[in-house]
Every structure is written in C-alpha cells, then in structure tokens.
MARBA-3410 file (N, C-alpha, C, O; in Angstrom, 1 decimal):
124
1.9,9.8,-12.6,0.7,9.7,-11.7,-0.3,10.8,-12.1,0.1,11.9,-12.5 ~ -1.5,10.5,-12.1,-2.6,11.5,-12.4,-3.5,11.6,-11.2,-3.4,10.7,-10.3 ~ -4.4,12.5,-11.2,-5.3,12.7,-10.1,-6.3,11.5,-10.2,-6.7,11.1,-11.2 ~ -6.7,10.9,-9.1,-6.5,11.4,-7.7,-5.2,10.9,-7.0,-4.9,11.3,-6.0 ~ -4.5,9.9,-7.7,-3.3,9.4,-7.1,-2.2,10.4,-6.8,-1.4,10.3,-5.9
-2.2,11.5,-7.6,-1.2,12.5,-7.5,-1.5,13.6,-6.4,-0.7,14.4,-6.2 ~ -2.7,13.5,-5.8,-3.1,14.5,-4.8,-2.1,14.3,-3.6,-1.8,13.2,-3.2 ~ -1.8,15.4,-3.0,-0.9,15.4,-1.8,-1.6,14.8,-0.6,-1.0,14.5,0.4 ~ -3.0,14.6,-0.7,-3.7,14.2,0.4,-4.0,12.7,0.4,-4.8,12.2,1.2 ~ -3.4,11.9,-0.5,-3.6,10.5,-0.6,-2.3,9.7,-0.6,-1.2,10.3,-0.8
-2.4,8.5,-0.3,-1.3,7.6,-0.4,-1.5,6.9,-1.8,-2.4,6.1,-2.0 ~ -0.6,7.1,-2.7,-0.7,6.6,-4.0,-0.1,5.2,-4.1,1.0,5.0,-3.6 ~ -0.9,4.3,-4.7,-0.5,2.9,-4.7,-0.5,2.4,-6.2,-1.5,2.5,-6.9 ~ 0.6,1.7,-6.5,0.7,1.0,-7.8,0.4,-0.5,-7.6,0.1,-0.9,-6.5 ~ 0.5,-1.2,-8.6,0.1,-2.6,-8.6,1.3,-3.6,-9.0,2.1,-3.3,-9.9
1.3,-4.7,-8.2,2.3,-5.8,-8.6,1.5,-7.1,-8.7,0.3,-7.2,-8.4 ~ 2.2,-8.1,-9.3,1.6,-9.4,-9.4,2.1,-10.3,-8.3,2.8,-9.7,-7.4 ~ 1.8,-11.5,-8.3,2.2,-12.4,-7.2,3.7,-12.7,-7.1,4.2,-13.4,-6.2 ~ 4.5,-12.2,-8.1,5.9,-12.4,-8.1,6.6,-11.1,-7.8,7.8,-11.0,-7.9 ~ 5.9,-10.1,-7.3,6.4,-8.8,-7.0,6.9,-8.0,-8.2,7.7,-7.1,-8.1
6.5,-8.4,-9.4,6.8,-7.7,-10.6,5.7,-6.6,-10.8,4.6,-6.8,-10.5 ~ 6.1,-5.5,-11.3,5.2,-4.4,-11.6,4.2,-4.7,-12.6,4.6,-5.3,-13.7 ~ 3.0,-4.5,-12.4,1.9,-4.7,-13.4,2.1,-3.8,-14.5,2.5,-2.6,-14.3 ~ 1.7,-4.2,-15.7,1.9,-3.4,-16.9,1.0,-2.1,-16.9,1.4,-1.1,-17.5 ~ -0.1,-2.1,-16.1,-1.0,-1.0,-16.1,-0.8,-0.2,-14.8,-1.5,0.8,-14.6
0.3,-0.5,-14.0,0.4,0.2,-12.7,0.7,1.7,-12.9,1.3,2.2,-13.8 ~ 0.3,2.4,-11.8,0.7,3.8,-11.7,2.2,3.8,-11.5,2.7,2.9,-10.8 ~ 2.9,4.8,-12.1,4.3,5.0,-11.8,4.5,6.5,-11.9,3.7,7.3,-12.3 ~ 5.7,6.9,-11.5,6.1,8.3,-11.6,6.4,8.9,-10.2,6.2,8.3,-9.2 ~ 6.8,10.2,-10.3,7.1,10.9,-9.1,5.9,11.0,-8.3,4.8,11.4,-8.7
6.1,10.7,-7.0,5.0,10.8,-6.0,4.3,9.5,-5.7,3.5,9.4,-4.8 ~ 4.7,8.4,-6.5,4.1,7.1,-6.1,4.7,6.7,-4.8,5.9,6.7,-4.5 ~ 3.8,6.4,-3.9,4.2,6.0,-2.5,4.6,4.6,-2.4,5.6,4.3,-1.7 ~ 3.9,3.6,-2.9,4.2,2.2,-2.8,3.4,1.4,-3.8,2.6,1.9,-4.5 ~ 3.6,0.1,-3.8,2.9,-0.8,-4.6,2.3,-1.9,-3.6,2.7,-2.1,-2.5
1.2,-2.5,-4.2,0.6,-3.6,-3.4,0.0,-4.6,-4.4,-0.1,-4.3,-5.6 ~ -0.3,-5.8,-4.0,-0.8,-6.8,-4.9,-2.1,-6.3,-5.6,-3.0,-5.8,-5.0 ~ -2.1,-6.4,-6.9,-3.2,-5.9,-7.7,-3.6,-6.7,-8.9,-4.5,-6.4,-9.7 ~ -3.0,-7.9,-9.1,-3.3,-8.8,-10.2,-4.0,-10.1,-9.7,-3.5,-10.7,-8.7 ~ -5.1,-10.4,-10.3,-5.8,-11.6,-10.0,-6.2,-11.7,-8.5,-5.9,-12.7,-7.9
-6.8,-10.7,-8.1,-7.3,-10.6,-6.7,-8.7,-11.2,-6.6,-9.6,-10.8,-7.3 ~ -8.8,-12.2,-5.8,-10.2,-12.9,-5.7,-11.2,-11.9,-5.2,-11.0,-11.2,-4.2 ~ -12.3,-11.9,-5.9,-13.5,-11.0,-5.6,-14.7,-11.8,-5.7,-14.7,-12.9,-6.3 ~ -15.8,-11.3,-5.2,-17.1,-12.0,-5.2,-18.2,-11.3,-6.0,-18.3,-10.1,-5.9 ~ -18.9,-12.1,-6.7,-20.2,-11.7,-7.3,-21.2,-11.7,-6.2,-21.0,-12.4,-5.2
-22.3,-10.9,-6.3,-23.4,-11.0,-5.3,-23.9,-12.5,-5.1,-24.4,-12.8,-4.0 ~ -23.7,-13.3,-6.1,-24.2,-14.7,-6.0,-23.2,-15.5,-5.1,-23.6,-16.6,-4.8 ~ -22.1,-15.0,-4.8,-21.1,-15.7,-4.0,-20.0,-16.3,-4.9,-19.1,-16.9,-4.4 ~ -20.2,-16.3,-6.2,-19.2,-16.8,-7.1,-17.9,-16.0,-7.1,-17.9,-14.8,-7.1 ~ -16.8,-16.7,-7.1,-15.5,-16.0,-7.0,-15.0,-15.7,-8.4,-15.1,-16.6,-9.3
-14.5,-14.5,-8.7,-13.8,-14.2,-9.9,-12.6,-13.4,-9.6,-12.4,-12.9,-8.5 ~ -11.7,-13.2,-10.5,-10.4,-12.6,-10.3,-10.3,-11.3,-11.0,-10.6,-11.2,-12.2 ~ -10.0,-10.2,-10.3,-9.9,-8.9,-10.9,-8.5,-8.3,-10.8,-7.8,-8.6,-9.8 ~ -8.1,-7.5,-11.7,-6.8,-6.9,-11.7,-6.9,-5.4,-11.9,-7.8,-4.9,-12.6 ~ -6.0,-4.6,-11.2,-6.0,-3.2,-11.4,-5.5,-2.5,-10.2,-5.4,-3.1,-9.1
-5.1,-1.3,-10.3,-4.7,-0.5,-9.1,-5.9,-0.3,-8.2,-5.7,-0.1,-7.0 ~ -7.1,-0.4,-8.7,-8.3,-0.4,-7.8,-8.3,-1.7,-6.9,-9.1,-1.7,-5.9 ~ -7.6,-2.7,-7.2,-7.5,-3.9,-6.4,-6.3,-3.7,-5.4,-6.3,-4.3,-4.3 ~ -5.3,-2.9,-5.8,-4.1,-2.7,-4.9,-4.4,-1.7,-3.8,-3.9,-1.9,-2.7 ~ -5.0,-0.7,-4.1,-5.3,0.4,-3.2,-6.0,-0.1,-1.9,-5.7,0.4,-0.8
-7.0,-0.9,-2.0,-7.7,-1.4,-0.8,-6.7,-2.2,0.2,-7.0,-2.2,1.4 ~ -5.7,-2.8,-0.3,-4.7,-3.4,0.5,-4.1,-2.4,1.4,-4.0,-2.6,2.7 ~ -3.7,-1.3,0.8,-3.0,-0.2,1.6,-4.0,0.4,2.6,-3.7,0.7,3.7 ~ -5.3,0.6,2.2,-6.3,1.2,3.0,-6.6,0.3,4.2,-6.7,0.8,5.4 ~ -6.6,-1.0,4.0,-6.8,-2.0,5.1,-5.7,-1.9,6.1,-5.9,-1.9,7.3
-4.4,-1.8,5.7,-3.3,-1.8,6.6,-3.4,-0.4,7.3,-3.1,-0.4,8.5 ~ -3.7,0.6,6.7,-3.9,1.9,7.3,-4.9,1.8,8.4,-4.7,2.4,9.5 ~ -6.0,1.1,8.2,-7.0,0.9,9.2,-6.5,0.1,10.4,-6.8,0.4,11.5 ~ -5.6,-0.9,10.1,-5.0,-1.6,11.2,-4.1,-0.7,12.1,-4.1,-0.8,13.3 ~ -3.4,0.2,11.4,-2.5,1.1,12.1,-3.4,2.1,13.0,-3.0,2.3,14.2
-4.5,2.6,12.5,-5.4,3.4,13.3,-6.0,2.6,14.4,-6.3,3.2,15.5 ~ -6.2,1.3,14.3,-6.8,0.5,15.4,-5.8,0.4,16.5,-6.1,0.3,17.7 ~ -4.5,0.4,16.2,-3.4,0.3,17.2,-3.2,1.7,17.9,-2.9,1.7,19.1 ~ -3.3,2.7,17.1,-3.0,4.1,17.6,-4.1,5.0,17.1,-3.9,5.7,16.1 ~ -5.3,5.1,17.7,-6.4,5.9,17.2,-6.1,7.3,17.0,-6.7,8.0,16.2
-5.1,7.9,17.7,-4.8,9.3,17.6,-3.7,9.6,16.5,-3.3,10.7,16.3 ~ -3.3,8.5,15.8,-2.3,8.7,14.8,-2.8,9.6,13.7,-4.0,9.7,13.4 ~ -1.9,10.4,13.1,-2.3,11.3,12.0,-1.9,10.7,10.7,-1.1,9.8,10.6 ~ -2.4,11.3,9.6,-2.2,10.8,8.3,-0.7,10.7,7.9,-0.3,9.7,7.3 ~ 0.1,11.7,8.3,1.5,11.7,7.9,2.2,10.6,8.6,3.2,10.0,8.1
1.8,10.2,9.9,2.4,9.1,10.6,2.1,7.8,9.9,2.9,6.9,9.8 ~ 0.8,7.7,9.5,0.4,6.4,8.7,1.2,6.3,7.5,1.8,5.2,7.2 ~ 1.3,7.4,6.7,2.0,7.3,5.4,3.5,7.0,5.7,4.1,6.2,5.0 ~ 4.1,7.6,6.7,5.5,7.3,7.0,5.7,5.9,7.4,6.7,5.2,7.0 ~ 4.8,5.3,8.2,4.9,4.0,8.7,4.8,3.0,7.5,5.6,2.0,7.4
3.9,3.3,6.6,3.7,2.4,5.4,4.9,2.5,4.5,5.4,1.4,4.0 ~ 5.5,3.6,4.4,6.7,3.8,3.6,7.9,3.1,4.2,8.7,2.4,3.5 ~ 8.1,3.4,5.5,9.3,2.8,6.2,9.2,1.3,6.3,10.3,0.6,6.3 ~ 8.1,0.7,6.3,7.9,-0.7,6.5,7.8,-1.5,5.2,7.8,-2.7,5.1 ~ 7.7,-0.8,4.0,7.5,-1.4,2.7,8.7,-2.2,2.4,9.9,-1.9,2.7
8.5,-3.3,1.7,9.5,-4.2,1.2,10.1,-3.6,-0.1,9.4,-3.6,-1.1 ~ 11.4,-3.2,0.0,12.0,-2.5,-1.1,12.1,-3.4,-2.4,12.5,-4.5,-2.3 ~ 11.6,-2.8,-3.5,11.7,-3.5,-4.8,12.3,-2.6,-5.8,12.4,-1.4,-5.5 ~ 12.9,-3.1,-6.9,13.5,-2.2,-7.9,14.8,-1.6,-7.4,15.5,-2.2,-6.6 ~ 15.1,-0.4,-7.8,16.3,0.3,-7.3,16.2,0.5,-5.8,15.1,0.7,-5.2
17.4,0.5,-5.1,17.4,0.7,-3.7,16.8,2.0,-3.3,17.1,3.0,-3.9 ~ 16.0,1.9,-2.2,15.3,3.1,-1.7,14.2,3.5,-2.6,13.6,2.6,-3.3 ~ 13.8,4.8,-2.6,12.7,5.2,-3.4,13.0,5.2,-4.9,14.1,5.5,-5.3 ~ 12.0,4.7,-5.7,12.1,4.8,-7.2,10.7,5.1,-7.7,9.7,4.8,-7.0 ~ 10.6,5.5,-9.0,9.4,5.9,-9.5,8.5,4.7,-10.1,7.4,4.9,-10.6
9.1,3.5,-10.0,8.3,2.3,-10.4,7.6,1.7,-9.2,6.4,1.3,-9.4 ~ 8.3,1.6,-8.1,7.8,0.9,-6.9,7.5,1.8,-5.7,7.1,1.3,-4.7 ~ 7.8,3.1,-5.9,7.8,4.0,-4.7,8.8,3.5,-3.7,9.9,3.3,-4.0 ~ 8.3,3.4,-2.4,9.1,2.9,-1.4,9.2,1.4,-1.3,9.9,0.8,-0.5 ~ 8.4,0.7,-2.1,8.4,-0.7,-2.1,7.0,-1.3,-2.0,6.0,-0.6,-2.0
6.9,-2.6,-1.8,5.6,-3.3,-1.7,5.1,-3.3,-0.3,5.9,-3.5,0.7 ~ 3.9,-3.0,-0.1,3.2,-2.9,1.2,3.5,-4.2,2.0,3.5,-5.3,1.4 ~ 3.9,-4.0,3.2,4.2,-5.1,4.1,3.4,-4.9,5.4,3.8,-4.2,6.3 ~ 2.2,-5.5,5.5,1.3,-5.3,6.6,1.9,-5.7,7.9,1.8,-4.9,8.9 ~ 2.6,-6.8,8.0,3.1,-7.2,9.3,4.2,-6.3,9.8,4.2,-5.9,11.0
5.0,-5.8,8.9,6.1,-4.9,9.3,5.5,-3.5,9.7,6.0,-2.9,10.6 ~ 4.5,-3.1,9.0,3.8,-1.8,9.4,3.2,-1.9,10.8,3.3,-1.0,11.6 ~ 2.5,-3.0,11.0,1.8,-3.2,12.3,2.9,-3.3,13.4,2.7,-2.7,14.5 ~ 4.0,-4.0,13.2,5.0,-4.1,14.1,5.7,-2.8,14.4,6.0,-2.4,15.6 ~ 5.9,-2.0,13.4,6.5,-0.6,13.6,5.6,0.2,14.4,6.1,0.9,15.4
4.3,0.3,14.2,3.4,1.1,14.9,3.2,0.5,16.4,3.1,1.3,17.3 ~ 3.2,-0.8,16.5,3.0,-1.4,17.8,4.2,-1.0,18.7,4.1,-0.7,19.9 ~ 5.4,-1.1,18.1,6.6,-0.7,18.9,6.6,0.8,19.3,7.1,1.1,20.4 ~ 6.1,1.6,18.4,6.0,3.1,18.7,5.0,3.3,19.8,5.2,4.2,20.6 ~ 4.0,2.5,19.8,2.9,2.6,20.8,3.5,2.3,22.2,3.2,3.0,23.2
4.3,1.3,22.3,4.9,0.9,23.5,5.9,1.9,24.1,6.0,2.1,25.3 ~ 6.6,2.6,23.2,7.6,3.6,23.7,6.9,4.9,24.0,7.5,5.7,24.8 ~ 5.7,5.2,23.5,5.0,6.4,23.8,4.3,6.4,25.2,4.2,7.4,25.8 ~ 3.9,5.2,25.7,3.2,5.1,27.0,4.1,5.4,28.1,3.7,5.3,29.3
END
C-alpha cells in the first residue's frame, strides 16, 4: 500500500472482478482494509454514453457509498465505528480472516447496513 491508501485516516480498498478474484492492479499489503468491485464498472460520458472503467478508483466509491449509508442510519457514528462495521460485515475471501490480498474481505453493503441497524436498535 502506498499513500493515500496507507494513511491511517482512510479506509483502504482494493479491487476485485465480478467473480470475487483479486484484480491484477489491486492494492495489496499490510493495512489493506477490504476489497470491492473495481473491474468493468459502468460509467457515463457527459453525452450519456455508457463505458466500462476498471481500477481501485472504481472500487473505493463503493466503500464510500456504504459508509454514507451507515452515516444515514447513525448520524453520530464515528469513523472507527464505520471502519469496524465495514470490516466485520465484509465477505471473507482468500485466507480465513484478515489477509494482505483481500483485507477483511469484499465489501458487503447489506451486511454492513444490517449490522449498524441492529446496533441502532440496541442503543435506543
């Protein structure tokens, strides 16, 4: 991992394809938090034409979007709670538990939302 993914203040995201295989260009290494879909992601030209883009820059917005969902459920949540929820809810890939290829696993939006929603119910 290199900066900015290696910063302690970010959630570092690698890339997978539609078969949950690690992308050849993916971030890897100590400190990788998770992976998310990053190959052949539909994108739009200003004309409205669809094209497909690959890269960790396509994977990271998936994690950011789920983090936004978590904040919408618990507006007072802090960054470490978001990071922990994303890690705990990730679909484990590769070696069991944390590994330097997939981090804690592939982002799982539904599981992360469910985890935070259940915590919200117990906090009230």
